[in-house]
N, C-alpha and C positions, 0 to 999 in steps of 0.2 A: 504493501500499499504507500503510495507516497507522501513522502512526508508534510505536514501543512505547514501554510505559514506561519511568520511569527507574528502576534499580534503586539500594534504599536499605537501607541498617542499620535493623534494629527500632525505632532511635528515629528513623527519617525523614530520616538525613542521605544526600546520596549518594554513592554507590560509583563511585572514578574508576576501578577496576582489580580486574577481580573473576579476573585468571588469573595474576597472579602476587603471591607475597609480598614485603613489605618486609626486604630484607635490609642489611645491612653493607659493600656494594659485591655484585661479581657472583657472587665464593664465599663471600661474608662469613655469621655469622649472621644465626637471625633477627632483630627486634628487638621486643621485647614491647610497645610502640606500637602493632604493627600490630592495632587493634582489630578489625578487616573479618575478619581472618582467625579471631583467639579467639574472634567472636563465630560465627564457621562452624562451628569446631571445637567448641564449646562446645555448642552445638547440635544436632551429630550427636549427640552424645556420650547427650541426651535426649532422642531421638524415640521411643524407646519406653517407654508408662508399663505397669505390671502388668496382665498379662492376666487374663482374669478366672478364678475355682477352677476353676468349672464354666461351658461352655457355651462355650469360649475361642474355637473358629472357627465363624462365623455370617456372616449373606451377607444384606442388607435391601435395604427400597425403599420409597418414598411412594403414599399411595394417597389413598384417601375411603372411609367406609363412610357409607353411602344405606342408608336405614330407608322399607321398602316396606310391613313392617304395621303394628299397630294395638298398642301394648301398653302404653296410657298407664294403664290400670288397675291394673297390676302395679308401674308406677314414674313418678315427676316428673321424672327423669333428662331434661333438654333434649337431650341428643346422643339421646335414644333414643325422641323420639318422632315420630309419623308424619310424613316429610319431609323430617326432619331429614337434612342432608349435614354430616360433620365430616371434617378434612383428618386425618391420620395417618402413621404409620410403622412398621413392622414389622421385626423381623429373626429371622430362623430360624438354629437352630445347632446340632453337634452335643453333646451333655453332655460326652462322655469326653477326646474328642483337645485337643490346645495347637493352637496356634494354625497352625501346620503342619502339620496332622492333613490327611490326606485326607476329602473331603467321602464318597467313597462306602463311607463303614464301616456296618458293621449298629450300630444305637446308635438310642436316643430323640431326638427332634429338638426343639427348642425351638419354639414359636411363641407370640411377643409381640408385643406391639402398644401402640401409644401414640395415643390419639386428643386432639388437640387442641381441648377445648370450650372453649365461652363461661363456664365455670363452673371454670376447671381441666383439668389434664390426669389423663387416665382410662387407667391402665395395666393390661394383662390379659395376666399372666404366665403362660402355658400350656405346651404339649406340644402333639406330633403325636397322644397316647394318652388315651385319657378316666380313667386310673389313673396309679398310680405305686408304686414298689418297696415303699417302708415307709408307716405311718402316722403314727408317730411321731415327731417332729423330733429326737430325741434320738439315733436311731438313724441320719439323714442323714448326719452329716459321716464316720461309720464306714462305710454304705454307699458315697460319694463316692471314700472311700479307695479300696475294692477295685477301682472303676473306673478308678484312676490309679497311677502308677507305684510298684513294689514298691523300698521305702529303699532295699535291697542293690544291686538287678539294674539299678533304672532300665527295666524292662521290664514292660509289662503282665502281669497274673499270674491267669493262666484258675481256678487254686485258688482263689484269693483270693476270686474272684467266686462260682463255686459253695460256696463255704464259707460265705458269706455268705448265698446264698439257698438254700441247702439247710436254714441254721438260722433262715430268717423266712419261714415258712409263708407270712404274706402277702403276697411277693413273686410271686406263682405267678400271678395275671392278667397282670400285667405283664411279669413272663419270656415268657408264651404269646404274648402279643404280638408282644415283641421278638424271639423269634426264629421267628415268622410270615412270612409273607411282608412283610407290612404293616412289618417292623422294619429295612427295608432302600428305601427310596424313590429315585427314582431322579431328583429334584429338590424344592425347597420347593413348587411348584407343584400336584405331583402325590402330594397328600397332605393329610389333615384337620387341624385344628386344633381347639384344647379348652382352655377355660380350665381344666379337668380338676377343680379343688377347687370346690367349693359356696362361693358367693355369697350374696347377699338384696339383692333389690330392692325400694326403699317408695315408696308411694304419696302424693296428697297428704292422704288421709286419716290418715296414721298407718299403714298396714297392711305389714306384713311380708311376703315370699313369698321362700322358698330356691329358687334358681336355679342353674342347670347352662348351661354358654355351650359354643358348636359354630361352627366354620366347616366349613363340607363343601365340598370342591374341584369345581370344574365343569369340571377337565381331566380327573376321573376320574383313578382308582388307577394307580399305576405302576412297577413293583418291579425290583429289580434280585435275581439269583439271586447267592449268594456266589461261585459262578466267574465269572457277567456280572461282578462288581465287582470280584474280581482281574482281568479283562484293562483293565477300563476305568479305574484305579487305573494301570495299567501306562502308561496313554495321556496322563491327567489327573487331578491332584489334586485339581482344583479346578470339577471338575464343575457343582456346585450352582450355583457363582457364574456361572460360564458360564452356565449355562442358564437361571438368572432372570433375570440382564443383556440376554442376547442375546433373550428373549423379549421383554421391555419395550421394547428398542429398537427391535425391528421392530413395535411397535405391535401385538404380539399380548400384550395385560392380562390376569393371569392374574386371576380370581375365587372367590370362595366363597360360598357361601350363608351366612347369618349365621342360627340359632335357637337358642333356648331351651327346656328343661323347666324348667317349674314347679311349687313344692310349697308349697302354703299352709301359714304359718309353724307353726302348731299339730299338723298331721299327723307333722310329725317325732318327735314321743314314740310311735306307733303303727305306722311303717312295720318289718320281718321283718328290717331291716338297720341300720346309722348311716349315716344319707343324709347325715355329715360326713364321712366315711372314704375318704379319698384310694383305696384299693385296691380301692375297690366303685363301679359304675357303678349309675344311675336304670334300674331296665326301662322300657323304650323303652312299653309296652303299660300300665304305669300311669302315666306322665311322656309323653306323646308332644312331639316337638319341635315347635316352632310356628317358623314363617320368619316371621324380623323386617326381613331386608335383606339386602346387598347389601355384600361388601368386596371392592374391586378396587384394584391395585396399579399404579401408569400411571406412575412416573418413578423413574429410576436416580438415588441419591445423586450429588452434583456432585465430592463430595470424600468418600473412601469412611473414613479415619480422623476426621475432623469429625463426620458421621454418621451410622456404623454403629458404629465403633470406641468411639466415647464416648456413643452412645446407651446411657442408662441406663432401665432400668425397676423399678417397683418396687411389690407388692401395696399397700403402704401409699396409693398414689395413687389415691384412689376421690373419686366428684363426688356432690354431691348427689342420690339417688332412685337410688344402687349403695351395695353396702355387704359388710362379712363376713360370715363365719359362725362358729359354734365349730370347725369343722377344726384342726384342730392343727396340722397341716404348714403351713396356709394363717396361721396365728396366728404362729407362727416366723418365716415369708417377710417379713410387716409390720413386722418387724425386722433380719432378716438382708440381705434386697435393699439398703435404702438404705446400709446399716453398709458394704457393699463396696462400693459406691460412693462416699463418702468417704474410703473408704482409696486407693479403685484409682484417683478422678480428682479428690478435693478438696472440700474443707467444703462450696463452693457450687458442687455438682455441677450444681445444677438450673438455674444462671445459664448454661452454655453456651447457645446456639443452638438444637440440635438436643432439648435438654432443657426448654428456656424455655415457659412456659404462652406459648398466643395471646393471653389475658387478663390486665387489671391484674392486677399482684401486691403483695401490702404484707404485710411482717412485721416482728417486730422482732429478727431474726437480725443478729448484729454481728460485726465486723472477720473476722480469720480469713484464711486461705490463700484465694485466687483472689476475692477482693473487689473488684470491679472497678466497683463500682456505689453503694459507699455504703451507706446505709442506706435500707430500703424504707420506712417506716411513711406516707411521703404526709406527710411535716412535717417540715421540719430540725430542731425541736426535741423531737421525739418520737421518745426511742431508748429507751423503757421501758414499760412499761404495766399496770395503768390510768395516763392521763396526763391534763393539761386542757389540751395542747397543740396539739391537731386529728388526732391522730393516728388511725390504722384502729381501728376498734372491732371486736367479734364482731358477729356475725350469726344471731339465736336463730333465727330463721324455717328455718333450714336444719338445723335437729337433726334426728337420725333417731330414731325410733322407739326403746324400750329393746328389750333382747333378753329373749324370756319364758323360757330354757332356761338353767335355771343349775342347780349343783350346790355339797356341800361339794367344799371343795379336797383334793387328794388327788393320789399317782401312782397312779393307775390302770391294770392290768395289760389293755393294750390287746389281749392276745389271749384272755383271759377273755370266753365270749360270743360270739364271733367267729366266723364261719363262710369260711374261707380257699380252700373246696374247688369250693361251689356255681357261683358266676360262671363259677373258668376253665373249668368242666365244661359252662357251656353256650356259651360261646366255642367249646370244642373242638369240639363237640357239631354246631356249626355251618360248620365245617370240611368240604369235601370231601376223597376218598380223596387226590387229588395236594394239597392245600395241607396235609396230613396227613403227608405223606410228606417235602415239604419241612421241615414243621418237626421231624419226627422228627431227618431229617439232619443241621439246622441246629444242633441241639442235640449232636448227637455228634461233630458238628468242634468245634464250643466247650468240648466236655468234653474234649478231645485231650489226654493229659497230666496230667489232675486226677488225686490221689489215688484208690485206689477205694472207700474207706470215704465220701469226698463224694461221689462219684459215686453211691455207694448210698445214703445218705442222700438224696440228690436223685431219686434214682428212684421212693422209697415214698414221696415227696409225690408223685408224678405218678401212681401208684397210685392214691389216694386222689383226685385228679381223676376219673379214669378206667382202667379197667384198662387198654384198649386205647393211653392216653395212655403208661403204664409198659412195657407188653409190644414198641411200636412205636421207643420210644427205646432201650430193648435192642437188638432186633433192627439198629435203627442202629448202635450201637457195635460189635456184634460181626463187622459186615461189612468 
């Protein structure tokens, strides 16, 4: 049998006894000089870091993105060229639950991907739904408050949830998806992933295209009913973790078909809807999905905390050939995600191994907590820029083309001119009778205990989507 390694302190000194504290005699008090004890207790007190305010409960794995199609006319991104294979890591999550929440809850699921490309990390931070509850980031913190705990009762509040939704018609599309069968997937492998926002691609000629990213599950869609979920949670609160980890350990690697929808830049001003509105989808008949490649997850993390809990995604991380759009929600996330990581993990969170790029990194960020690498400018004397000390310099060739869409700065009312009913109506009309009945039942159950005036306000919105929608929920409420 191989001899085990010797236990040491964090400074590397050998530990002679890891079972007994140093005391003044067998019954005497502890001695302050027992640094091994102090170090052990001090580290235990600091084992937890702040959990994510949103998407706290998550599961993840490593894998590869393989490009099998050819979209080179739309983008110069090296990771999206034909034949490219890029290592990546994924994290799936629920939105509302804390770290100890059950996996099998009716909730939107996060679907976040980090690609370690040769030109830097590309983070695609989306959900298992193509739309969201709000279109303006000013409303996002308030929305999240409705999904979290009431400050007085410390309980989730159905009243707060439906009050906000009934006062925000733009939420109808996402509410319908959430309360449908797809609102409770049995595992991360059995759901789609979406970039959700509109992003952009640009090519070597400086042409920009608006793009939607989709990852379609090859395992098929499987969902729990509310009743099944209650039974499942009674047996285990970790079903998603168990299923994802177990499948990969058995070699049953989950896969998703990577697709995009493309819109020429100039076309955005002529669409019947705002293509940068996160509450809207792009019709497939107008913008058909294009097969690009396959995403496969093939290895579990060696340490969950180091690789999944400290994993940090930010929409600000793009690479040459991929960029953003005027999507208001996306613009706010460019700031808020990286800012959340600096608070939760530390100033230099991107130097942690799981977040570190696989390509050379050079910058002039200086000092601060967690700086264990000195400075990364490429020259010991170059700690400012511009300099004549051989420090890293800019690369003008990777400059993206300018945005052609602009306007006068103002607080535009996002409700004006927006149709919040036709897309939920189109989705509702796709449901068969069984799916509709489950939708009605799920909504009625979620409305239990909500004040009547809020219920009536929400029912009036359902009526505007489709008369059958409102009538069906009313009938379910009466049963």
